[in-house]
Biopython code that builds the backbone (N, CA, C, O; Angstrom):
import numpy as np
from Bio.PDB.StructureBuilder import StructureBuilder

atoms = [
    (1, "MET", "N", (126.095, 82.677, -63.629)),
    (1, "MET", "CA", (125.653, 81.656, -62.710)),
    (1, "MET", "C", (126.499, 80.391, -62.829)),
    (1, "MET", "O", (126.708, 79.672, -61.852)),
    (2, "GLU", "N", (126.968, 80.140, -64.015)),
    (2, "GLU", "CA", (127.761, 78.943, -64.253)),
    (2, "GLU", "C", (129.106, 79.007, -63.539)),
    (2, "GLU", "O", (129.616, 77.972, -63.110)),
    (3, "ASN", "N", (129.695, 80.193, -63.401)),
    (3, "ASN", "CA", (130.989, 80.343, -62.750)),
    (3, "ASN", "C", (130.921, 80.026, -61.257)),
    (3, "ASN", "O", (131.875, 79.486, -60.698)),
    (4, "SER", "N", (129.806, 80.355, -60.607)),
    (4, "SER", "CA", (129.701, 80.116, -59.167)),
    (4, "SER", "C", (129.559, 78.630, -58.847)),
    (4, "SER", "O", (129.922, 78.210, -57.749)),
    (5, "SER", "N", (129.051, 77.839, -59.755)),
    (5, "SER", "CA", (128.887, 76.413, -59.469)),
    (5, "SER", "C", (130.172, 75.636, -59.696)),
    (5, "SER", "O", (130.349, 74.554, -59.137)),
    (6, "LYS", "N", (131.077, 76.179, -60.516)),
    (6, "LYS", "CA", (132.321, 75.481, -60.802)),
    (6, "LYS", "C", (133.216, 75.354, -59.562)),
    (6, "LYS", "O", (133.684, 74.250, -59.286)),
    (7, "PRO", "N", (133.479, 76.433, -58.798)),
    (7, "PRO", "CA", (134.283, 76.271, -57.576)),
    (7, "PRO", "C", (133.624, 75.333, -56.567)),
    (7, "PRO", "O", (134.307, 74.580, -55.871)),
    (8, "GLN", "N", (132.305, 75.383, -56.493)),
    (8, "GLN", "CA", (131.604, 74.505, -55.567)),
    (8, "GLN", "C", (131.792, 73.045, -55.989)),
    (8, "GLN", "O", (131.968, 72.168, -55.144)),
    (9, "LYS", "N", (131.755, 72.795, -57.285)),
    (9, "LYS", "CA", (131.949, 71.457, -57.801)),
    (9, "LYS", "C", (133.378, 70.981, -57.532)),
    (9, "LYS", "O", (133.584, 69.817, -57.190)),
    (10, "GLU", "N", (134.368, 71.871, -57.681)),
    (10, "GLU", "CA", (135.759, 71.520, -57.402)),
    (10, "GLU", "C", (135.952, 71.186, -55.926)),
    (10, "GLU", "O", (136.660, 70.237, -55.590)),
    (11, "ASN", "N", (135.322, 71.969, -55.040)),
    (11, "ASN", "CA", (135.429, 71.696, -53.604)),
    (11, "ASN", "C", (134.816, 70.339, -53.264)),
    (11, "ASN", "O", (135.350, 69.601, -52.437)),
    (12, "LEU", "N", (133.700, 70.017, -53.903)),
    (12, "LEU", "CA", (133.054, 68.733, -53.669)),
    (12, "LEU", "C", (133.948, 67.597, -54.152)),
    (12, "LEU", "O", (134.047, 66.565, -53.488)),
    (13, "ASN", "N", (134.600, 67.774, -55.300)),
    (13, "ASN", "CA", (135.515, 66.752, -55.811)),
    (13, "ASN", "C", (136.719, 66.569, -54.885)),
    (13, "ASN", "O", (137.158, 65.445, -54.642)),
    (14, "LYS", "N", (137.256, 67.699, -54.363)),
    (14, "LYS", "CA", (138.370, 67.610, -53.417)),
    (14, "LYS", "C", (137.944, 66.885, -52.148)),
    (14, "LYS", "O", (138.680, 66.054, -51.615)),
    (15, "TYR", "N", (136.740, 67.215, -51.669)),
    (15, "TYR", "CA", (136.226, 66.570, -50.463)),
    (15, "TYR", "C", (136.088, 65.071, -50.693)),
    (15, "TYR", "O", (136.488, 64.273, -49.845)),
    (16, "ASN", "N", (135.525, 64.686, -51.833)),
    (16, "ASN", "CA", (135.366, 63.265, -52.134)),
    (16, "ASN", "C", (136.719, 62.572, -52.254)),
    (16, "ASN", "O", (136.881, 61.436, -51.809)),
    (17, "TYR", "N", (137.692, 63.260, -52.859)),
    (17, "TYR", "CA", (139.036, 62.694, -52.979)),
    (17, "TYR", "C", (139.657, 62.470, -51.605)),
    (17, "TYR", "O", (140.188, 61.392, -51.338)),
    (18, "PHE", "N", (139.599, 63.475, -50.727)),
    (18, "PHE", "CA", (140.179, 63.355, -49.393)),
    (18, "PHE", "C", (139.460, 62.289, -48.567)),
    (18, "PHE", "O", (140.083, 61.550, -47.804)),
    (19, "LYS", "N", (138.143, 62.222, -48.732)),
    (19, "LYS", "CA", (137.368, 61.222, -48.011)),
    (19, "LYS", "C", (137.758, 59.817, -48.478)),
    (19, "LYS", "O", (137.927, 58.917, -47.655)),
    (20, "GLU", "N", (137.899, 59.628, -49.778)),
    (20, "GLU", "CA", (138.290, 58.332, -50.309)),
    (20, "GLU", "C", (139.723, 57.985, -49.902)),
    (20, "GLU", "O", (140.018, 56.838, -49.566)),
    (21, "ASP", "N", (140.603, 58.976, -49.935)),
    (21, "ASP", "CA", (141.992, 58.761, -49.528)),
    (21, "ASP", "C", (142.063, 58.366, -48.057)),
    (21, "ASP", "O", (142.821, 57.468, -47.692)),
    (22, "ALA", "N", (141.287, 59.023, -47.222)),
    (22, "ALA", "CA", (141.259, 58.687, -45.792)),
    (22, "ALA", "C", (140.726, 57.271, -45.589)),
    (22, "ALA", "O", (141.218, 56.534, -44.735)),
    (23, "TYR", "N", (139.722, 56.894, -46.376)),
    (23, "TYR", "CA", (139.174, 55.541, -46.282)),
    (23, "TYR", "C", (140.231, 54.506, -46.660)),
    (23, "TYR", "O", (140.364, 53.482, -45.991)),
    (24, "ILE", "N", (140.980, 54.767, -47.727)),
    (24, "ILE", "CA", (142.004, 53.823, -48.181)),
    (24, "ILE", "C", (143.094, 53.671, -47.123)),
    (24, "ILE", "O", (143.537, 52.555, -46.855)),
    (25, "ARG", "N", (143.534, 54.783, -46.515)),
    (25, "ARG", "CA", (144.550, 54.715, -45.462)),
    (25, "ARG", "C", (144.026, 53.942, -44.248)),
    (25, "ARG", "O", (144.746, 53.126, -43.674)),
    (26, "ALA", "N", (142.776, 54.197, -43.860)),
    (26, "ALA", "CA", (142.189, 53.502, -42.714)),
    (26, "ALA", "C", (142.049, 52.009, -43.007)),
    (26, "ALA", "O", (142.300, 51.179, -42.132)),
    (27, "LYS", "N", (141.656, 51.669, -44.212)),
    (27, "LYS", "CA", (141.506, 50.265, -44.602)),
    (27, "LYS", "C", (142.855, 49.551, -44.551)),
    (27, "LYS", "O", (142.938, 48.419, -44.075)),
    (28, "LYS", "N", (143.918, 50.209, -45.043)),
    (28, "LYS", "CA", (145.259, 49.611, -44.989)),
    (28, "LYS", "C", (145.698, 49.390, -43.543)),
    (28, "LYS", "O", (146.288, 48.360, -43.217)),
    (29, "LYS", "N", (145.407, 50.360, -42.679)),
    (29, "LYS", "CA", (145.781, 50.246, -41.269)),
    (29, "LYS", "C", (145.049, 49.079, -40.613)),
    (29, "LYS", "O", (145.650, 48.297, -39.878)),
    (30, "VAL", "N", (143.749, 48.967, -40.882)),
    (30, "VAL", "CA", (142.963, 47.869, -40.321)),
    (30, "VAL", "C", (143.472, 46.527, -40.842)),
    (30, "VAL", "O", (143.564, 45.563, -40.082)),
    (31, "ASP", "N", (143.800, 46.459, -42.123)),
    (31, "ASP", "CA", (144.335, 45.219, -42.694)),
    (31, "ASP", "C", (145.668, 44.836, -42.060)),
    (31, "ASP", "O", (145.924, 43.656, -41.818)),
    (32, "SER", "N", (146.516, 45.823, -41.790)),
    (32, "SER", "CA", (147.807, 45.510, -41.174)),
    (32, "SER", "C", (147.624, 45.060, -39.722)),
    (32, "SER", "O", (148.342, 44.173, -39.261)),
    (33, "ILE", "N", (146.685, 45.653, -39.005)),
    (33, "ILE", "CA", (146.397, 45.222, -37.630)),
    (33, "ILE", "C", (145.837, 43.798, -37.635)),
    (33, "ILE", "O", (146.228, 42.960, -36.823)),
    (34, "LYS", "N", (144.923, 43.544, -38.557)),
    (34, "LYS", "CA", (144.343, 42.206, -38.681)),
    (34, "LYS", "C", (145.433, 41.187, -39.024)),
    (34, "LYS", "O", (145.437, 40.077, -38.491)),
    (35, "GLY", "N", (146.350, 41.561, -39.906)),
    (35, "GLY", "CA", (147.459, 40.682, -40.253)),
    (35, "GLY", "C", (148.347, 40.369, -39.063)),
    (35, "GLY", "O", (148.816, 39.241, -38.909)),
    (36, "PHE", "N", (148.578, 41.372, -38.221)),
    (36, "PHE", "CA", (149.383, 41.129, -37.022)),
    (36, "PHE", "C", (148.678, 40.153, -36.089)),
    (36, "PHE", "O", (149.310, 39.240, -35.559)),
    (37, "TYR", "N", (147.366, 40.335, -35.880)),
    (37, "TYR", "CA", (146.641, 39.426, -34.987)),
    (37, "TYR", "C", (146.637, 37.999, -35.518)),
    (37, "TYR", "O", (146.741, 37.051, -34.739)),
    (38, "TRP", "N", (146.518, 37.833, -36.833)),
    (38, "TRP", "CA", (146.611, 36.494, -37.416)),
    (38, "TRP", "C", (148.001, 35.920, -37.193)),
    (38, "TRP", "O", (148.139, 34.748, -36.843)),
    (39, "HIS", "N", (149.021, 36.726, -37.389)),
    (39, "HIS", "CA", (150.402, 36.288, -37.168)),
    (39, "HIS", "C", (150.575, 35.833, -35.723)),
    (39, "HIS", "O", (151.183, 34.794, -35.465)),
    (40, "PHE", "N", (150.044, 36.607, -34.785)),
    (40, "PHE", "CA", (150.153, 36.258, -33.373)),
    (40, "PHE", "C", (149.417, 34.958, -33.067)),
    (40, "PHE", "O", (149.928, 34.123, -32.321)),
    (41, "ALA", "N", (148.228, 34.775, -33.630)),
    (41, "ALA", "CA", (147.454, 33.550, -33.389)),
    (41, "ALA", "C", (148.187, 32.318, -33.926)),
    (41, "ALA", "O", (148.250, 31.287, -33.256)),
    (42, "VAL", "N", (148.736, 32.429, -35.129)),
    (42, "VAL", "CA", (149.488, 31.316, -35.706)),
    (42, "VAL", "C", (150.739, 31.048, -34.873)),
    (42, "VAL", "O", (151.076, 29.892, -34.617)),
    (43, "TYR", "N", (151.421, 32.095, -34.452)),
    (43, "TYR", "CA", (152.602, 31.963, -33.589)),
    (43, "TYR", "C", (152.255, 31.165, -32.336)),
    (43, "TYR", "O", (152.970, 30.231, -31.972)),
    (44, "PHE", "N", (151.177, 31.528, -31.691)),
    (44, "PHE", "CA", (150.771, 30.898, -30.441)),
    (44, "PHE", "C", (150.454, 29.419, -30.639)),
    (44, "PHE", "O", (150.971, 28.571, -29.912)),
    (45, "VAL", "N", (149.614, 29.108, -31.614)),
    (45, "VAL", "CA", (149.175, 27.727, -31.839)),
    (45, "VAL", "C", (150.340, 26.843, -32.301)),
    (45, "VAL", "O", (150.544, 25.754, -31.766)),
    (46, "VAL", "N", (151.087, 27.306, -33.278)),
    (46, "VAL", "CA", (152.177, 26.494, -33.826)),
    (46, "VAL", "C", (153.267, 26.264, -32.785)),
    (46, "VAL", "O", (153.810, 25.162, -32.699)),
    (47, "ASN", "N", (153.593, 27.274, -32.001)),
    (47, "ASN", "CA", (154.654, 27.096, -31.014)),
    (47, "ASN", "C", (154.237, 26.185, -29.867)),
    (47, "ASN", "O", (155.074, 25.459, -29.331)),
    (48, "ILE", "N", (152.989, 26.203, -29.485)),
    (48, "ILE", "CA", (152.529, 25.232, -28.482)),
    (48, "ILE", "C", (152.692, 23.820, -29.041)),
    (48, "ILE", "O", (153.160, 22.921, -28.342)),
    (49, "PHE", "N", (152.308, 23.630, -30.289)),
    (49, "PHE", "CA", (152.446, 22.327, -30.930)),
    (49, "PHE", "C", (153.913, 21.902, -31.016)),
    (49, "PHE", "O", (154.247, 20.769, -30.668)),
    (50, "ILE", "N", (154.788, 22.795, -31.474)),
    (50, "ILE", "CA", (156.209, 22.471, -31.636)),
    (50, "ILE", "C", (156.864, 22.158, -30.285)),
    (50, "ILE", "O", (157.576, 21.162, -30.159)),
    (51, "VAL", "N", (156.630, 22.990, -29.290)),
    (51, "VAL", "CA", (157.243, 22.766, -27.978)),
    (51, "VAL", "C", (156.730, 21.472, -27.365)),
    (51, "VAL", "O", (157.500, 20.733, -26.751)),
    (52, "THR", "N", (155.450, 21.189, -27.520)),
    (52, "THR", "CA", (154.894, 19.938, -27.002)),
    (52, "THR", "C", (155.548, 18.738, -27.671)),
    (52, "THR", "O", (155.907, 17.774, -26.995)),
    (53, "LEU", "N", (155.706, 18.784, -28.982)),
    (53, "LEU", "CA", (156.363, 17.679, -29.690)),
    (53, "LEU", "C", (157.809, 17.499, -29.257)),
    (53, "LEU", "O", (158.252, 16.374, -29.027)),
    (54, "ILE", "N", (158.542, 18.587, -29.146)),
    (54, "ILE", "CA", (159.957, 18.500, -28.761)),
    (54, "ILE", "C", (160.109, 17.925, -27.364)),
    (54, "ILE", "O", (160.945, 17.050, -27.137)),
    (55, "VAL", "N", (159.306, 18.412, -26.429)),
    (55, "VAL", "CA", (159.423, 17.959, -25.040)),
    (55, "VAL", "C", (158.990, 16.504, -24.896)),
    (55, "VAL", "O", (159.632, 15.731, -24.186)),
    (56, "SER", "N", (157.906, 16.131, -25.565)),
    (56, "SER", "CA", (157.394, 14.766, -25.390)),
    (56, "SER", "C", (158.217, 13.721, -26.145)),
    (56, "SER", "O", (158.316, 12.586, -25.679)),
    (57, "ASN", "N", (158.801, 14.056, -27.278)),
    (57, "ASN", "CA", (159.498, 13.054, -28.093)),
    (57, "ASN", "C", (161.000, 12.984, -27.856)),
    (57, "ASN", "O", (161.610, 11.953, -28.136)),
    (58, "SER", "N", (161.607, 14.037, -27.355)),
    (58, "SER", "CA", (163.059, 14.014, -27.235)),
    (58, "SER", "C", (163.546, 13.960, -25.794)),
    (58, "SER", "O", (164.738, 13.772, -25.550)),
    (59, "GLY", "N", (162.666, 14.117, -24.867)),
    (59, "GLY", "CA", (163.075, 14.078, -23.467)),
    (59, "GLY", "C", (163.778, 15.343, -23.001)),
    (59, "GLY", "O", (164.357, 15.364, -21.915)),
    (60, "VAL", "N", (163.734, 16.399, -23.807)),
    (60, "VAL", "CA", (164.337, 17.675, -23.436)),
    (60, "VAL", "C", (163.432, 18.348, -22.412)),
    (60, "VAL", "O", (162.208, 18.249, -22.486)),
    (61, "GLU", "N", (164.047, 19.026, -21.467)),
    (61, "GLU", "CA", (163.249, 19.746, -20.474)),
    (61, "GLU", "C", (162.500, 20.900, -21.131)),
    (61, "GLU", "O", (162.936, 21.442, -22.146)),
    (62, "LEU", "N", (161.370, 21.267, -20.538)),
    (62, "LEU", "CA", (160.531, 22.325, -21.106)),
    (62, "LEU", "C", (161.268, 23.660, -21.174)),
    (62, "LEU", "O", (161.217, 24.346, -22.195)),
    (63, "PHE", "N", (161.945, 24.027, -20.102)),
    (63, "PHE", "CA", (162.623, 25.320, -20.055)),
    (63, "PHE", "C", (164.096, 25.181, -20.449)),
    (63, "PHE", "O", (164.998, 25.519, -19.682)),
    (64, "SER", "N", (164.310, 24.683, -21.648)),
    (64, "SER", "CA", (165.670, 24.596, -22.187)),
    (64, "SER", "C", (165.704, 25.338, -23.520)),
    (64, "SER", "O", (164.668, 25.595, -24.134)),
    (65, "PHE", "N", (166.909, 25.674, -23.949)),
    (65, "PHE", "CA", (167.046, 26.409, -25.203)),
    (65, "PHE", "C", (166.535, 25.595, -26.388)),
    (65, "PHE", "O", (165.949, 26.150, -27.317)),
    (66, "ALA", "N", (166.753, 24.291, -26.357)),
    (66, "ALA", "CA", (166.325, 23.434, -27.461)),
    (66, "ALA", "C", (164.800, 23.481, -27.633)),
    (66, "ALA", "O", (164.294, 23.469, -28.755)),
    (67, "ALA", "N", (164.091, 23.532, -26.532)),
    (67, "ALA", "CA", (162.629, 23.537, -26.606)),
    (67, "ALA", "C", (162.070, 24.915, -26.928)),
    (67, "ALA", "O", (161.029, 25.032, -27.574)),
    (68, "LEU", "N", (162.756, 25.951, -26.481)),
    (68, "LEU", "CA", (162.190, 27.299, -26.616)),
    (68, "LEU", "C", (162.870, 28.172, -27.676)),
    (68, "LEU", "O", (162.561, 29.359, -27.783)),
    (69, "SER", "N", (163.780, 27.607, -28.452)),
    (69, "SER", "CA", (164.480, 28.430, -29.441)),
    (69, "SER", "C", (163.556, 28.911, -30.558)),
    (69, "SER", "O", (163.650, 30.064, -30.979)),
    (70, "THR", "N", (162.670, 28.048, -31.042)),
    (70, "THR", "CA", (161.746, 28.475, -32.103)),
    (70, "THR", "C", (160.829, 29.605, -31.626)),
    (70, "THR", "O", (160.724, 30.623, -32.311)),
    (71, "PRO", "N", (160.159, 29.461, -30.470)),
    (71, "PRO", "CA", (159.334, 30.583, -30.007)),
    (71, "PRO", "C", (160.140, 31.855, -29.755)),
    (71, "PRO", "O", (159.641, 32.959, -29.972)),
    (72, "LEU", "N", (161.377, 31.706, -29.301)),
    (72, "LEU", "CA", (162.205, 32.877, -29.027)),
    (72, "LEU", "C", (162.508, 33.656, -30.310)),
    (72, "LEU", "O", (162.270, 34.862, -30.382)),
    (73, "PHE", "N", (163.028, 32.965, -31.311)),
    (73, "PHE", "CA", (163.426, 33.667, -32.530)),
    (73, "PHE", "C", (162.220, 34.129, -33.343)),
    (73, "PHE", "O", (162.248, 35.206, -33.940)),
    (74, "TRP", "N", (161.166, 33.322, -33.369)),
    (74, "TRP", "CA", (159.949, 33.745, -34.053)),
    (74, "TRP", "C", (159.329, 34.923, -33.299)),
    (74, "TRP", "O", (158.758, 35.827, -33.909)),
    (75, "GLY", "N", (159.446, 34.906, -31.975)),
    (75, "GLY", "CA", (158.929, 36.004, -31.159)),
    (75, "GLY", "C", (159.645, 37.319, -31.444)),
    (75, "GLY", "O", (159.031, 38.384, -31.382)),
    (76, "ILE", "N", (160.941, 37.254, -31.756)),
    (76, "ILE", "CA", (161.667, 38.465, -32.136)),
    (76, "ILE", "C", (161.097, 39.021, -33.434)),
    (76, "ILE", "O", (160.902, 40.229, -33.571)),
    (77, "GLY", "N", (160.832, 38.128, -34.385)),
    (77, "GLY", "CA", (160.199, 38.560, -35.631)),
    (77, "GLY", "C", (158.814, 39.131, -35.394)),
    (77, "GLY", "O", (158.428, 40.117, -36.021)),
    (78, "LEU", "N", (158.067, 38.515, -34.489)),
    (78, "LEU", "CA", (156.730, 39.008, -34.143)),
    (78, "LEU", "C", (156.803, 40.385, -33.489)),
    (78, "LEU", "O", (155.938, 41.229, -33.723)),
    (79, "LEU", "N", (157.821, 40.615, -32.679)),
    (79, "LEU", "CA", (158.017, 41.927, -32.062)),
    (79, "LEU", "C", (158.237, 43.000, -33.127)),
    (79, "LEU", "O", (157.665, 44.087, -33.042)),
    (80, "PHE", "N", (159.070, 42.694, -34.137)),
    (80, "PHE", "CA", (159.289, 43.651, -35.212)),
    (80, "PHE", "C", (158.018, 43.884, -36.029)),
    (80, "PHE", "O", (157.768, 44.998, -36.488)),
    (81, "HIS", "N", (157.217, 42.835, -36.209)),
    (81, "HIS", "CA", (155.933, 43.003, -36.887)),
    (81, "HIS", "C", (155.036, 43.929, -36.073)),
    (81, "HIS", "O", (154.377, 44.808, -36.628)),
    (82, "PHE", "N", (155.011, 43.731, -34.757)),
    (82, "PHE", "CA", (154.224, 44.587, -33.858)),
    (82, "PHE", "C", (154.643, 46.046, -33.986)),
    (82, "PHE", "O", (153.803, 46.937, -34.117)),
    (83, "LEU", "N", (155.965, 46.282, -33.946)),
    (83, "LEU", "CA", (156.453, 47.655, -34.053)),
    (83, "LEU", "C", (156.153, 48.254, -35.420)),
    (83, "LEU", "O", (155.904, 49.454, -35.527)),
    (84, "GLY", "N", (156.173, 47.438, -36.458)),
    (84, "GLY", "CA", (155.836, 47.923, -37.791)),
    (84, "GLY", "C", (154.377, 48.306, -37.916)),
    (84, "GLY", "O", (154.040, 49.245, -38.638)),
    (85, "VAL", "N", (153.509, 47.592, -37.224)),
    (85, "VAL", "CA", (152.071, 47.868, -37.312)),
    (85, "VAL", "C", (151.670, 49.007, -36.386)),
    (85, "VAL", "O", (150.986, 49.940, -36.809)),
    (86, "PHE", "N", (152.086, 48.939, -35.140)),
    (86, "PHE", "CA", (151.631, 49.912, -34.151)),
    (86, "PHE", "C", (152.595, 51.078, -33.963)),
    (86, "PHE", "O", (152.241, 52.068, -33.323)),
    (87, "GLY", "N", (153.777, 50.983, -34.495)),
    (87, "GLY", "CA", (154.728, 52.081, -34.436)),
    (87, "GLY", "C", (155.455, 52.158, -33.120)),
    (87, "GLY", "O", (155.134, 51.452, -32.164)),
    (88, "SER", "N", (156.434, 53.024, -33.089)),
    (88, "SER", "CA", (157.231, 53.183, -31.869)),
    (88, "SER", "C", (156.542, 54.090, -30.856)),
    (88, "SER", "O", (157.055, 54.271, -29.751)),
    (89, "ASP", "N", (155.384, 54.667, -31.209)),
    (89, "ASP", "CA", (154.652, 55.498, -30.245)),
    (89, "ASP", "C", (154.180, 54.682, -29.043)),
    (89, "ASP", "O", (153.903, 55.237, -27.980)),
    (90, "ILE", "N", (154.092, 53.373, -29.214)),
    (90, "ILE", "CA", (153.687, 52.516, -28.104)),
    (90, "ILE", "C", (154.707, 52.622, -26.970)),
    (90, "ILE", "O", (154.335, 52.643, -25.796)),
    (91, "LEU", "N", (155.974, 52.687, -27.318)),
    (91, "LEU", "CA", (157.026, 52.722, -26.308)),
    (91, "LEU", "C", (157.142, 54.079, -25.632)),
    (91, "LEU", "O", (157.241, 54.161, -24.408)),
    (92, "PHE", "N", (157.129, 55.135, -26.419)),
    (92, "PHE", "CA", (157.365, 56.469, -25.869)),
    (92, "PHE", "C", (156.120, 57.334, -25.799)),
    (92, "PHE", "O", (156.140, 58.345, -25.096)),
    (93, "GLY", "N", (155.064, 57.003, -26.469)),
    (93, "GLY", "CA", (153.865, 57.819, -26.492)),
    (93, "GLY", "C", (154.021, 58.994, -27.434)),
    (93, "GLY", "O", (155.136, 59.358, -27.808)),
    (94, "SER", "N", (152.924, 59.575, -27.808)),
    (94, "SER", "CA", (152.971, 60.639, -28.813)),
    (94, "SER", "C", (153.595, 61.935, -28.280)),
    (94, "SER", "O", (154.264, 62.640, -29.036)),
    (95, "GLY", "N", (153.395, 62.261, -27.021)),
    (95, "GLY", "CA", (153.928, 63.514, -26.495)),
    (95, "GLY", "C", (155.118, 63.333, -25.572)),
    (95, "GLY", "O", (155.478, 64.250, -24.834)),
    (96, "TRP", "N", (155.738, 62.145, -25.606)),
    (96, "TRP", "CA", (156.829, 61.839, -24.697)),
    (96, "TRP", "C", (157.985, 62.823, -24.841)),
    (96, "TRP", "O", (158.499, 63.332, -23.845)),
    (97, "GLU", "N", (158.388, 63.086, -26.069)),
    (97, "GLU", "CA", (159.534, 63.970, -26.292)),
    (97, "GLU", "C", (159.261, 65.377, -25.762)),
    (97, "GLU", "O", (160.119, 65.974, -25.111)),
    (98, "LYS", "N", (158.071, 65.905, -26.037)),
    (98, "LYS", "CA", (157.716, 67.247, -25.545)),
    (98, "LYS", "C", (157.688, 67.285, -24.021)),
    (98, "LYS", "O", (158.157, 68.243, -23.407)),
    (99, "ARG", "N", (157.134, 66.232, -23.417)),
    (99, "ARG", "CA", (157.076, 66.189, -21.952)),
    (99, "ARG", "C", (158.466, 66.141, -21.341)),
    (99, "ARG", "O", (158.727, 66.805, -20.337)),
    (100, "LYS", "N", (159.364, 65.357, -21.939)),
    (100, "LYS", "CA", (160.726, 65.258, -21.423)),
    (100, "LYS", "C", (161.476, 66.582, -21.564)),
    (100, "LYS", "O", (162.200, 66.985, -20.655)),
    (101, "ILE", "N", (161.306, 67.250, -22.689)),
    (101, "ILE", "CA", (161.952, 68.553, -22.889)),
    (101, "ILE", "C", (161.464, 69.543, -21.842)),
    (101, "ILE", "O", (162.258, 70.266, -21.240)),
    (102, "LYS", "N", (160.145, 69.569, -21.628)),
    (102, "LYS", "CA", (159.579, 70.472, -20.627)),
    (102, "LYS", "C", (160.093, 70.117, -19.233)),
    (102, "LYS", "O", (160.408, 71.007, -18.442)),
    (103, "GLU", "N", (160.179, 68.833, -18.932)),
    (103, "GLU", "CA", (160.675, 68.396, -17.621)),
    (103, "GLU", "C", (162.112, 68.872, -17.394)),
    (103, "GLU", "O", (162.427, 69.398, -16.326)),
    (104, "PHE", "N", (162.977, 68.692, -18.383)),
    (104, "PHE", "CA", (164.373, 69.110, -18.233)),
    (104, "PHE", "C", (164.501, 70.626, -18.181)),
    (104, "PHE", "O", (165.348, 71.147, -17.455)),
    (105, "MET", "N", (163.678, 71.339, -18.934)),
    (105, "MET", "CA", (163.704, 72.797, -18.887)),
    (105, "MET", "C", (163.254, 73.293, -17.522)),
    (105, "MET", "O", (163.847, 74.216, -16.964)),
    (106, "ASP", "N", (162.185, 72.668, -16.976)),
    (106, "ASP", "CA", (161.700, 73.058, -15.653)),
    (106, "ASP", "C", (162.756, 72.772, -14.575)),
    (106, "ASP", "O", (162.966, 73.572, -13.663)),
    (107, "LYS", "N", (163.410, 71.617, -14.704)),
    (107, "LYS", "CA", (164.445, 71.263, -13.735)),
    (107, "LYS", "C", (165.611, 72.242, -13.812)),
    (107, "LYS", "O", (166.150, 72.651, -12.784)),
    (108, "ASP", "N", (165.999, 72.615, -15.020)),
    (108, "ASP", "CA", (167.071, 73.569, -15.218)),
    (108, "ASP", "C", (166.694, 74.938, -14.651)),
    (108, "ASP", "O", (167.523, 75.607, -14.035)),
    (109, "LEU", "N", (165.449, 75.352, -14.857)),
    (109, "LEU", "CA", (164.975, 76.621, -14.339)),
    (109, "LEU", "C", (164.994, 76.624, -12.815)),
    (109, "LEU", "O", (165.341, 77.638, -12.209)),
    (110, "GLN", "N", (164.631, 75.519, -12.188)),
    (110, "GLN", "CA", (164.661, 75.424, -10.728)),
    (110, "GLN", "C", (166.090, 75.561, -10.208)),
    (110, "GLN", "O", (166.327, 76.181, -9.172)),
    (111, "ASN", "N", (167.036, 74.977, -10.938)),
    (111, "ASN", "CA", (168.446, 75.088, -10.511)),
    (111, "ASN", "C", (168.913, 76.541, -10.568)),
    (111, "ASN", "O", (169.707, 76.957, -9.724)),
    (112, "TRP", "N", (168.449, 77.310, -11.523)),
    (112, "TRP", "CA", (168.839, 78.717, -11.643)),
    (112, "TRP", "C", (168.178, 79.579, -10.580)),
    (112, "TRP", "O", (168.752, 80.577, -10.145)),
    (113, "GLU", "N", (166.958, 79.197, -10.152)),
    (113, "GLU", "CA", (166.235, 79.988, -9.174)),
    (113, "GLU", "C", (166.773, 79.787, -7.755)),
    (113, "GLU", "O", (166.602, 80.657, -6.902)),
    (114, "GLU", "N", (167.408, 78.667, -7.501)),
    (114, "GLU", "CA", (167.884, 78.368, -6.140)),
    (114, "GLU", "C", (169.078, 79.152, -5.761)),
    (114, "GLU", "O", (169.586, 79.005, -4.650)),
]
sb = StructureBuilder()
sb.init_structure("model")
sb.init_model(0)
sb.init_chain("A")
sb.init_seg("    ")
for serial, (resi, resn, name, xyz) in enumerate(atoms, 1):
    if name == "N":
        sb.init_residue(resn, " ", resi, " ")
    sb.init_atom(name, np.array(xyz, "f"), 0.0, 1.0, " ", f" {name:<3s}", serial, name[0])
structure = sb.get_structure()
């Protein structure tokens, strides 16, 4: 009787391990998303403040490189943060490559049938 409970106990331990591992991965993902949103909020508030100060104190036009250089370069960094958090699947989607391969194969097949 003791032998039959041992495999069951091992399966339960594996299940608990996988469940805990999944929780840790999900928690890290949520923390990284939250970090990106904080980064975006700080970017927005600070850049409004900086651009307002530059335009009001220096007489530079609003739509000039001098006024918008900080938001531009910080925005590039924010874009890389976005891609690091959400991945490149945002641009192409998860099944984009498979769909494109199928599309080109179908197009090639049509050319052979004509």
